[in-house]
N, C-alpha and C positions, 0 to 999 in steps of 0.2 A: 504491500501497498503503500499509496504516495501523499505526504502535503495537496494542495490547493490556497495558492497566496491572493487573494484580489485584494485592488484598489490600490495596490504596489504600481503601477505599469497603466497599460490601454485595457492591457489581454489578461488573465488571469496565468499565474510563472504553477510553474506544475513544475512540482519533485525538489530537495534538498539543490540541487548542484546544478539547479537555475534560479534556487534564490541564490545562490552567492553570489553567483558570477551577476546577477543583476544588484545583489547592496557592491558589492569590491566599483564598478561604477555607477551608482549609485551618488555613494558616497564620493566619491570625487573632488566637488565644492566644496569641499569645507576641508574646514583646519580641524578641528575639534565639535562636535555634539553632545548636545546633555539629554534625555528618555526619558522622563517621568514620569510616573506609572503610579497611577492610586489606586489603593488597595483592587481583587479582583473578586467581580461578583459569580459565582460558582453554582452552580443547579443542575445535582444530578440524578441524571433521569435511566436510571440500571442501567446498564454498560457506556448511555451516551454521556455524556458531559456538557454543558454548553457555558462556556463563561466570557464575561461583559471590565473590560480593562480601558477606563479612560487616560487619557492620554497627552501630556505637554512635552516638544520636543524642537529645542530650539539647539539650531543650527549657524556657526559662525564659519562665517568664507571664509575662502582665500582670498579673492577677486569677486570685486575691490575690498580689497584688505579693514575689515571692521567691520565688513555689512553683517549686518544680523536677517539670517528667518525665523517664522515662526512657529512651528507648525501646532493646529490643536485639535482632536479627533478621541476615538473610539476601535479600541481590535474588540471587533466578537472573530470567538474560537471555540469547533465546534473537538471535542472526544471524544478515541473512546477506547473503552477499555482493553485493553491485551490478554490472552493467555495469563501470564504473569501479574496480574493485578496492577501491573503497567500504566500509562495511561499516555496514549496516541492521538497528532495534533491531524487532526483530518483536512481542517480548511480553519483558514487564518484569513482575516479579512481586515483593515482601513477606513475609516468611515469618516474623512472628516469634516468636519468644525468650522476650521476654517482655517488661513493664515498673512501673514502679515511681517513685509518686509520693510529691514528697515535702514 
């Protein structure tokens, strides 16, 4: 099974390898980032779980130096319990509430 990631690119991203390739390219414009997450809200229904986590992300731009990009939103994840009782993320989605460049 493979994770599906939505809301990060125009099309869903399928699988960890594709996700890592996307992230490496996506963070190139930033000198540093800080992602602050609210406490997760978890609902478990048997072998399935839904998680909602609020997000505030701060991105310090490489160029122009000193510029900042803010992003606010929520992560929504769907997980399934594995045979060994661990949880596997099946789907992870970013819903953007807003953004700001300074």
